[in-house]
N, CA and C of each residue as an Amber inpcrd file, in Angstrom:
protein
   528
  23.3570000  23.4070000  10.2360000  23.1410000  22.1930000   9.4600000
  22.2630000  22.5170000   8.2550000  22.5260000  21.8410000   7.1470000
  21.7630000  22.0600000   5.9340000  20.3120000  21.6150000   6.1160000
  19.4070000  22.2720000   5.4250000  17.9890000  21.9440000   5.5190000
  17.6950000  20.5310000   5.0240000  18.4330000  20.0720000   4.0250000
  18.2360000  18.7380000   3.4690000  19.3550000  17.8240000   3.9390000
  19.0140000  16.6170000   4.4440000  20.0320000  15.6530000   4.8580000
  20.8090000  15.1230000   3.6630000  20.1450000  15.0290000   2.5250000
  20.8150000  14.6510000   1.2820000  20.6880000  15.8190000   0.3210000
  21.4070000  15.7790000  -0.7570000  21.3420000  16.8640000  -1.7290000
  19.9260000  17.0380000  -2.2700000  19.6620000  18.2040000  -2.8000000
  18.4130000  18.4990000  -3.5080000  18.8200000  19.0630000  -4.8680000
  19.3300000  18.1850000  -5.7520000  19.9170000  18.6780000  -7.0000000
  18.8850000  19.0640000  -8.0500000  19.3340000  19.9220000  -8.9510000
  18.5780000  20.2720000 -10.1590000  19.3550000  19.7270000 -11.3430000
  18.6250000  19.1360000 -12.2690000  19.2140000  18.6460000 -13.5080000
  18.4740000  19.2950000 -14.6690000  19.1970000  19.7820000 -15.6570000
  18.5620000  20.2910000 -16.8690000  18.9410000  19.3730000 -18.0180000
  17.9220000  18.8030000 -18.6420000  18.1020000  17.9290000 -19.7870000
  17.7460000  18.7060000 -21.0380000  18.4790000  18.4880000 -22.0930000
  18.2090000  19.1430000 -23.3690000  17.8630000  18.0560000 -24.3790000
  16.6860000  18.1900000 -25.0040000  16.2530000  17.2180000 -25.9970000
  17.0370000  17.4300000 -27.2990000  17.0140000  16.4510000 -28.2030000
  17.7260000  16.6180000 -29.4750000  17.2870000  17.8510000 -30.2700000
  16.0350000  18.3010000 -30.0850000  15.5920000  19.5000000 -30.8060000
  15.7790000  20.7820000 -29.9890000  16.5310000  20.6880000 -28.8600000
  16.9090000  21.8810000 -28.1150000  15.9790000  22.3000000 -26.9940000
  14.8880000  21.5800000 -26.7610000  13.9890000  21.9340000 -25.6640000
  14.5960000  21.4860000 -24.3380000  14.3850000  22.2870000 -23.2950000
  14.9320000  21.9770000 -21.9810000  13.8560000  21.4790000 -21.0300000
  14.2630000  20.5690000 -20.1660000  13.4330000  20.0440000 -19.0900000
  14.2930000  20.0750000 -17.8340000  13.8000000  20.7040000 -16.7670000
  14.5490000  20.7820000 -15.5190000  13.8820000  19.8950000 -14.4750000
  14.6980000  19.0960000 -13.8000000  14.2190000  18.1670000 -12.7720000
  14.8300000  18.5810000 -11.4390000  13.9700000  18.7140000 -10.4310000
  14.4110000  18.9450000  -9.0590000  14.1590000  17.6430000  -8.3100000
  15.2020000  17.0570000  -7.7640000  15.0960000  15.7940000  -7.0390000
  15.1820000  16.0820000  -5.5450000  14.0940000  15.8180000  -4.8280000
  14.0180000  16.1770000  -3.4110000  13.7270000  14.9540000  -2.5480000
  14.3260000  14.9340000  -1.3980000  14.0120000  13.9270000  -0.3820000
  13.8470000  14.6780000   0.9310000  12.5790000  14.7550000   1.3700000
  12.2890000  15.4840000   2.5910000  12.5700000  14.6100000   3.8110000
  12.7320000  15.2670000   4.9560000  13.0280000  14.5910000   6.2170000
  11.8970000  13.6370000   6.5870000  12.2620000  12.4430000   7.0190000
  11.2760000  11.4740000   7.4900000  11.2220000  11.5020000   9.0050000
  10.0460000  11.1900000   9.5660000   9.9320000  11.0710000  11.0140000
  10.7810000   9.8820000  11.4530000  11.2800000   9.9420000  12.6410000
  12.1100000   8.8560000  13.1550000  12.3380000   9.0340000  14.6350000
  13.5590000   8.7590000  15.0580000  13.9070000   8.8700000  16.4730000
  13.7680000  10.2960000  16.9920000  13.8090000  11.2600000  16.0800000
  13.7280000  12.6650000  16.4740000  12.2880000  13.1440000  16.6170000
  11.3190000  12.2640000  16.3960000   9.9170000  12.6220000  16.5460000
   9.3230000  13.2030000  15.2780000   8.2890000  14.0090000  15.4550000
   7.5710000  14.6080000  14.3290000   8.3920000  15.7390000  13.7320000
   8.7280000  15.6060000  12.4600000   9.5350000  16.6120000  11.7810000
   8.7450000  17.3250000  10.6800000   7.4340000  17.4340000  10.8840000
   6.5990000  18.0430000   9.8510000   6.9650000  19.5070000   9.6070000
   7.3790000  20.2450000  10.6330000   7.7710000  21.6410000  10.4170000
   9.0100000  21.7300000   9.5290000   9.9320000  20.8020000   9.7070000
  11.1130000  20.7870000   8.8410000  10.7100000  20.4670000   7.4000000
   9.7780000  19.5170000   7.2280000   9.2950000  19.2000000   5.8780000
   8.5920000  20.3960000   5.2520000   7.8710000  21.1630000   6.0500000
   7.2030000  22.3500000   5.5170000   8.2330000  23.3670000   5.0380000
   9.3170000  23.5430000   5.7950000  10.3850000  24.4490000   5.3710000
  11.0710000  23.9100000   4.1070000  11.2310000  22.6000000   4.0250000
  11.8000000  22.0040000   2.8180000  10.8760000  22.2460000   1.6180000
   9.5650000  22.1440000   1.8330000   8.6070000  22.4220000   0.7550000
   8.7230000  23.8780000   0.3000000   8.8810000  24.7900000   1.2420000
   9.0660000  26.2030000   0.8900000  10.3290000  26.4000000   0.0570000
  11.4020000  25.7250000   0.4460000  12.6750000  25.8690000  -0.2670000
  12.5600000  25.3170000  -1.6910000  11.9660000  24.1420000  -1.8340000
  11.8140000  23.5780000  -3.1830000  10.9170000  24.4810000  -4.0180000
   9.8850000  25.0570000  -3.4110000   9.0250000  25.9920000  -4.1330000
   9.8200000  27.2100000  -4.5820000  10.7530000  27.6710000  -3.7520000
  11.5770000  28.8120000  -4.1490000  12.4640000  28.4460000  -5.3400000
  12.9400000  27.1980000  -5.3960000  13.7170000  26.7470000  -6.5570000
  12.8430000  26.7910000  -7.8110000  11.6120000  26.2810000  -7.6840000
  10.6690000  26.2720000  -8.8060000  10.3720000  27.7040000  -9.2570000
  10.0980000  28.5920000  -8.3080000   9.7860000  29.9820000  -8.6490000
  10.9630000  30.6530000  -9.3560000  12.1850000  30.3890000  -8.9000000
  13.3780000  30.9470000  -9.5520000  13.4740000  30.4530000 -10.9950000
  13.2340000  29.1680000 -11.2030000  13.3110000  28.6130000 -12.5660000
  12.2700000  29.2540000 -13.4820000  11.0350000  29.3830000 -13.0110000
  10.0000000  29.9670000 -13.8660000  10.2700000  31.4520000 -14.1140000
  10.8470000  32.1580000 -13.1340000  11.2220000  33.5620000 -13.3480000
  12.3110000  33.6820000 -14.4130000  13.1120000  32.6340000 -14.5650000
  14.1580000  32.5990000 -15.5900000  13.6120000  32.1310000 -16.9440000
  12.2950000  31.9050000 -17.0110000  11.6800000  31.4850000 -18.2700000
  11.6990000  29.9840000 -18.5000000  12.0360000  29.2190000 -17.4840000
  12.0480000  27.7490000 -17.6010000  10.7070000  27.2310000 -17.0860000
   9.8550000  26.8200000 -18.0120000   8.5010000  26.4180000 -17.6400000
   8.2610000  24.9210000 -17.7520000   9.2850000  24.1760000 -18.0970000
   9.1780000  22.7110000 -18.1430000   9.9740000  22.1660000 -16.9600000
   9.2690000  22.0060000 -15.8210000   9.9230000  21.6380000 -14.5750000
   9.2010000  20.4400000 -13.9600000   9.9960000  19.4730000 -13.4960000
   9.4930000  18.3370000 -12.7190000  10.1080000  18.3890000 -11.3370000
   9.3170000  18.0570000 -10.3290000   9.8250000  17.8490000  -8.9790000
   9.5190000  16.4050000  -8.6420000  10.5480000  15.6490000  -8.2970000
  10.3290000  14.2420000  -7.9740000  11.0250000  13.9010000  -6.6720000
  10.4820000  12.9110000  -5.9850000  11.1440000  12.4350000  -4.7830000
  10.1830000  12.0260000  -3.6970000  10.7600000  11.7250000  -2.5530000
  10.0040000  11.3400000  -1.3630000   9.7990000  12.5910000  -0.5240000
   8.5460000  13.0100000  -0.4090000   8.2320000  14.2450000   0.3030000
   7.7310000  13.9780000   1.7170000   7.5100000  12.7190000   2.0730000
   7.2430000  12.3410000   3.4510000   5.8800000  12.6800000   4.0000000
   4.9620000  13.1260000   3.1670000   3.6170000  13.4960000   3.6190000
   2.6060000  13.1340000   2.5540000   1.3570000  12.9850000   2.9680000
   0.2790000  12.7890000   2.0130000  -0.0060000  14.1190000   1.3190000
  -0.5250000  14.0670000   0.1100000  -0.6560000  15.2710000  -0.7170000
  -1.5950000  16.3230000  -0.1310000  -2.5340000  15.9250000   0.7020000
  -3.4790000  16.8840000   1.2590000  -2.9900000  17.4730000   2.5880000
  -1.7790000  17.1170000   3.0160000  -1.2340000  17.6290000   4.2790000
  -0.8530000  19.1020000   4.1390000  -1.0530000  19.8510000   5.2070000
  -0.6950000  21.2630000   5.2290000   0.7900000  21.4730000   4.9750000
   1.5990000  20.5110000   5.3530000   3.0550000  20.5970000   5.1760000
   3.4280000  20.8210000   3.7110000   2.6980000  20.2280000   2.7860000
   3.0230000  20.3530000   1.3610000   2.3180000  21.5190000   0.6760000
   1.5150000  22.2640000   1.4210000   0.7840000  23.3960000   0.8320000
   1.6950000  24.4130000   0.1500000   2.8840000  24.7550000   0.7010000
   3.7460000  25.7120000  -0.0110000   4.1600000  25.2050000  -1.3960000
   4.2340000  23.9120000  -1.5530000   4.6820000  23.3310000  -2.8080000
   3.5300000  23.0470000  -3.7600000   2.4100000  22.5650000  -3.2350000
   1.3090000  22.0990000  -4.0810000   0.0110000  22.8700000  -3.9140000
  -0.0480000  23.7840000  -2.9620000  -1.3050000  24.4280000  -2.6000000
  -1.9760000  25.2220000  -3.7010000  -1.2040000  25.8940000  -4.5490000
  -1.8170000  26.7050000  -5.6070000  -1.8910000  25.9560000  -6.9380000
  -1.4810000  24.7050000  -6.9530000  -1.5400000  23.8130000  -8.1180000
  -0.6750000  24.2850000  -9.2850000   0.3250000  25.1400000  -9.0060000
   1.2980000  25.4720000 -10.0520000   2.0890000  24.2240000 -10.4020000
   2.3270000  23.3830000  -9.3930000   2.9210000  22.0670000  -9.6050000
   1.8060000  21.0400000  -9.4500000   1.6190000  20.2340000 -10.4660000
   0.5110000  19.2730000 -10.4900000   1.0350000  17.8660000 -10.2320000
   0.2830000  17.0990000  -9.4900000   0.6080000  15.7100000  -9.1970000
   0.2980000  14.8680000 -10.4340000   1.3070000  14.3000000 -11.0540000
   1.1280000  13.6060000 -12.3310000   0.1360000  12.4480000 -12.2680000
   0.0690000  11.6470000 -11.1820000  -0.9660000  10.6110000 -11.1890000
  -2.3830000  11.1480000 -11.3530000  -2.6140000  12.4370000 -11.0620000
  -3.9350000  13.0290000 -11.2840000  -4.2730000  13.0600000 -12.7710000
  -3.2780000  13.0250000 -13.6290000  -3.4870000  13.0490000 -15.0750000
  -4.1150000  11.7520000 -15.5670000  -3.8120000  10.6330000 -14.9070000
  -4.2100000   9.3160000 -15.3870000  -5.5990000   8.9030000 -14.9370000
  -6.1550000   9.5950000 -13.9780000  -7.3970000   9.1240000 -13.3910000
  -7.1250000   8.1160000 -12.2800000  -5.8610000   7.8200000 -12.0170000
  -5.4880000   6.9180000 -10.9310000  -5.0250000   7.7400000  -9.7450000
  -5.5880000   8.8940000  -9.5970000  -5.1260000   9.8190000  -8.5650000
  -5.4290000   9.2850000  -7.1820000  -4.5910000   9.6580000  -6.2580000
  -4.8250000   9.3470000  -4.8580000  -5.7150000  10.4050000  -4.2180000
  -5.9850000  11.4590000  -4.9420000  -6.7490000  12.5660000  -4.3770000
  -7.7810000  13.0620000  -5.3840000  -8.7990000  13.6730000  -4.8790000
  -9.8210000  14.2950000  -5.7030000 -10.0000000  15.7280000  -5.2140000
 -10.2160000  16.6780000  -6.1360000 -10.4240000  18.0580000  -5.6940000
 -11.7110000  18.1870000  -4.8870000 -11.7090000  19.1250000  -3.9630000
 -12.8910000  19.3850000  -3.1580000 -12.7540000  20.7360000  -2.4840000
 -13.6020000  21.0000000  -1.4860000 -13.5070000  22.2500000  -0.7460000
 -13.7030000  21.9740000   0.7300000 -13.0120000  22.7710000   1.5580000
 -13.1950000  22.7320000   3.0010000 -12.9720000  24.1510000   3.4940000
 -13.8790000  24.6430000   4.2950000 -13.7710000  26.0030000   4.8210000
 -13.5910000  27.0300000   3.7070000 -14.2380000  26.8040000   2.5520000
 -14.1580000  27.7390000   1.4450000 -12.8620000  27.6970000   0.6660000
 -11.9470000  26.7920000   1.0290000 -10.6630000  26.6770000   0.3220000
 -10.6560000  25.4060000  -0.5010000 -10.0400000  25.4920000  -1.6790000
  -9.8810000  24.2950000  -2.5050000  -8.8750000  23.3760000  -1.8330000
  -9.2280000  22.0890000  -1.7240000  -8.3240000  21.0960000  -1.1440000
  -8.3840000  19.8430000  -1.9950000  -7.5260000  18.9170000  -1.6750000
  -7.5690000  17.6180000  -2.3210000  -7.8080000  16.5840000  -1.2420000
  -8.7930000  15.7350000  -1.4360000  -9.1530000  14.7200000  -0.4610000
  -8.6210000  13.3670000  -0.9040000  -8.1960000  12.5430000   0.0410000
  -7.7080000  11.2210000  -0.3310000  -8.8440000  10.3260000  -0.7970000
  -8.5880000   9.5790000  -1.8570000  -9.5250000   8.5660000  -2.3200000
  -8.7190000   7.4330000  -2.8990000  -9.3940000   6.3520000  -3.2180000
  -8.7270000   5.2560000  -3.9010000  -7.8110000   4.4690000  -2.9810000
  -6.8960000   3.7090000  -3.6070000  -6.0700000   2.7930000  -2.8300000
  -4.6420000   3.2990000  -2.6570000  -4.3930000   4.5720000  -2.9320000
  -3.0400000   5.1110000  -2.7840000  -3.0890000   6.3730000  -1.9350000
  -3.7530000   6.2640000  -0.7920000  -3.9880000   7.4180000   0.0560000
  -2.7220000   7.8720000   0.7680000  -1.9420000   6.9480000   1.2840000
  -0.8090000   7.2910000   2.1310000   0.4940000   7.4140000   1.3510000
   0.4210000   7.9380000   0.1610000   1.6320000   8.0500000  -0.6440000
   2.5580000   9.1140000  -0.0880000   3.8420000   8.8870000  -0.2860000
   4.8530000   9.8560000   0.1080000   5.7960000  10.1550000  -1.0430000
   5.6720000   9.4190000  -2.1450000   6.5480000   9.5630000  -3.3000000
   5.7940000  10.2890000  -4.4090000   6.4440000  11.2920000  -5.0040000
   5.7550000  12.1840000  -5.9200000   6.5100000  12.4050000  -7.2160000
   5.7400000  12.7010000  -8.2410000   6.2390000  13.2330000  -9.5000000
   5.3110000  14.4020000  -9.8100000   5.8060000  15.6140000  -9.5980000
   5.0270000  16.8350000  -9.7860000   5.5040000  17.5370000 -11.0420000
   4.5980000  18.1310000 -11.7780000   5.0030000  18.8090000 -13.0100000
   4.4320000  20.2100000 -13.0650000   5.1820000  21.0670000 -13.7560000
   4.6890000  22.4120000 -14.0350000   3.4780000  22.2940000 -14.9610000
   2.7010000  23.3660000 -15.0310000   1.4950000  23.3590000 -15.8540000
   1.8180000  23.0340000 -17.3140000   2.8710000  23.6340000 -17.8440000
   3.2110000  23.3990000 -19.2550000   3.5200000  21.9350000 -19.5220000
   4.2800000  21.3000000 -18.6400000   4.5690000  19.8750000 -18.8370000
   3.3290000  19.0150000 -18.6520000   2.4980000  19.3770000 -17.6730000
   1.2780000  18.6100000 -17.4170000   0.4070000  18.5590000 -18.6780000
   0.3620000  19.6620000 -19.4170000  -0.4220000  19.7140000 -20.6570000
   0.1950000  18.8570000 -21.7580000   1.4600000  18.4890000 -21.6160000
   2.1620000  17.7170000 -22.6450000   2.2750000  16.2240000 -22.3210000
   1.6150000  15.7750000 -21.2630000   1.6800000  14.3540000 -20.9170000
   0.9150000  13.5480000 -21.9600000   1.6000000  12.5850000 -22.5590000
   0.9370000  11.6600000 -23.4880000   0.3430000  10.4880000 -22.7240000
   1.0740000  10.0010000 -21.7610000   0.5840000   8.9320000 -20.9020000
   1.3900000   8.9350000 -19.6130000   0.8080000   8.3870000 -18.5750000
   1.4920000   8.2570000 -17.2980000   0.8480000   7.1180000 -16.5310000
   1.5700000   6.6260000 -15.5550000   1.0460000   5.4990000 -14.7930000
   1.7640000   5.3930000 -13.4620000   1.1070000   4.7310000 -12.5370000
   1.6960000   4.3820000 -11.2580000   1.8080000   2.8650000 -11.2390000
   3.0210000   2.3550000 -11.0230000   3.2330000   0.9150000 -10.9640000
   3.5310000   0.5290000  -9.5270000   2.7260000  -0.3760000  -8.9870000
   2.9480000  -0.8650000  -7.6310000   3.6430000  -2.2150000  -7.7170000
   4.8580000  -2.3440000  -7.1760000   5.5720000  -3.6250000  -7.2270000
   4.7590000  -4.7210000  -6.5460000   4.8000000  -5.9020000  -7.1320000
   4.1260000  -7.0520000  -6.5410000   4.9780000  -7.6070000  -5.4120000
   4.3560000  -7.9480000  -4.2930000   5.1480000  -8.5920000  -3.2310000
   5.5230000 -10.0040000  -3.6710000   6.5950000 -10.5520000  -3.1090000
   6.9780000 -11.9140000  -3.4850000   5.9160000 -12.9100000  -3.0560000
   5.7610000 -13.9590000  -3.8350000   4.7940000 -15.0160000  -3.5080000
   5.4340000 -15.9810000  -2.5240000   4.7970000 -16.1670000  -1.4040000
   5.2480000 -17.1420000  -0.4290000   6.6660000 -16.9150000   0.0630000
   7.1360000 -15.6640000  -0.0480000   8.4710000 -15.3590000   0.4280000
   9.5780000 -15.8730000  -0.4760000   9.2320000 -16.4460000  -1.6370000
  10.2630000 -16.9660000  -2.5330000  10.4580000 -16.0170000  -3.6930000
  10.4100000 -16.5150000  -4.8890000  10.6880000 -15.6810000  -6.0590000
   9.6040000 -14.6400000  -6.2660000   9.9570000 -13.6210000  -7.0220000
   9.0440000 -12.5180000  -7.2970000   8.9620000 -12.2780000  -8.7900000
   7.8040000 -11.8200000  -9.2390000   7.6380000 -11.4530000 -10.6350000
   7.6200000  -9.9480000 -10.7870000   8.0350000  -9.2250000  -9.7580000
   7.9130000  -7.7670000  -9.7790000   8.9180000  -7.0920000 -10.6890000
  10.0440000  -7.7320000 -10.9720000  11.0710000  -7.0950000 -11.7780000
  11.9440000  -6.1440000 -10.9770000  11.6940000  -6.0220000  -9.6840000
  12.4960000  -5.1660000  -8.8220000  13.5020000  -6.0100000  -8.0620000
  14.6820000  -5.4510000  -7.7850000  15.6400000  -6.1870000  -6.9560000
  15.0180000  -6.5320000  -5.6120000  15.4330000  -7.6200000  -5.0360000
  14.9540000  -8.0520000  -3.7270000  13.4400000  -8.2820000  -3.7300000
  12.9070000  -8.6990000  -4.8880000  11.4930000  -9.0660000  -4.9500000
  10.5330000  -7.9480000  -4.6600000  10.8990000  -6.7030000  -4.9570000
   9.9960000  -5.5900000  -4.7050000  10.0180000  -5.1270000  -3.2640000
  10.9990000  -5.5800000  -2.5080000  11.1250000  -5.1740000  -1.1160000
  12.2730000  -4.1760000  -0.9940000  12.1300000  -3.2110000  -0.1420000
  13.1760000  -2.2240000   0.0710000  14.0670000  -2.6120000   1.2320000
  14.7580000  -1.6070000   1.7650000  15.5950000  -1.8430000   2.9380000
  14.7670000  -2.3870000   4.0780000  15.3440000  -3.2410000   4.8780000
  14.6810000  -3.8280000   6.0480000  13.3880000  -4.5500000   5.6900000
  13.2690000  -5.0110000   4.4460000  12.1030000  -5.7940000   4.0430000
  10.8630000  -4.9730000   3.7620000  10.9620000  -3.6600000   3.7800000
   9.7930000  -2.8170000   3.5160000   9.3970000  -2.9190000   2.0470000
   8.1310000  -2.7310000   1.7740000   7.6570000  -2.7550000   0.4020000
   8.3120000  -1.6320000  -0.3860000   8.7320000  -1.9440000  -1.5970000
   9.3530000  -0.9280000  -2.4470000   8.3270000   0.1430000  -2.7900000
   8.7590000   1.3830000  -2.9440000   7.8140000   2.4460000  -3.2970000
   7.2930000   2.2500000  -4.7120000   6.1460000   2.8410000  -5.0140000
   5.6060000   2.7260000  -6.3650000   6.4830000   3.4810000  -7.3620000
   6.4170000   3.0530000  -8.5850000   7.1200000   3.7210000  -9.6770000
   6.0980000   4.6030000 -10.3930000   6.3450000   5.8970000 -10.4140000
   5.4810000   6.8550000 -11.0920000   6.2320000   7.3370000 -12.3130000
   5.6040000   7.2430000 -13.4960000   6.2870000   7.6690000 -14.6920000
   5.3350000   8.4270000 -15.6170000   5.9370000   9.1960000 -16.5030000
   5.1430000   9.9470000 -17.4850000   5.9320000  10.0710000 -18.7800000
   5.2090000  10.0980000 -19.8770000   5.7700000  10.2990000 -21.2060000
   5.2530000  11.6490000 -21.6990000   6.1920000  12.5480000 -22.0360000
   5.8310000  13.8960000 -22.4250000   6.0740000  14.1140000 -23.9100000
   5.2370000  14.8930000 -24.5440000   5.4330000  15.3000000 -25.9340000
   6.3240000  16.5300000 -25.9400000   7.6180000  16.3030000 -26.0900000
   8.5700000  17.4160000 -26.1200000   9.1890000  17.5210000 -27.4950000
């Protein structure tokens, strides 16, 4: 069976002036009826990191990784992908980060802070793109008022499947 239940595609966009941006769209395994699947997510993180490493070896240094990774950013499961900070969490650019740098056992780590601790949705950027961010933001959909209409601008009043709250929208504007 494939490591990813859904595809893990790469897209390369070319700007009008010829600059390239590569996007890796990933959706890691979620826990469910099969129990804790953190080891599978760790292997998925390793695989996505190998995609990133291949791209940078090919001279492609403008890379984004986006998607649902199923773990908080300070989890060991995501260390293969985020541990050396070659891929940076874009909300850290805005000061609205869910994590703050720190140390534990002599190793650099990121500790949860703020009101977005349990995030599972990410927009990660290569160092070169991170330096080119003009602005970025995290938008949290508003829940519907009194179960009726919503001002969130999201379908179904900002609610996802089975009535779950819609995930936050993370976006960035890059100077390319």
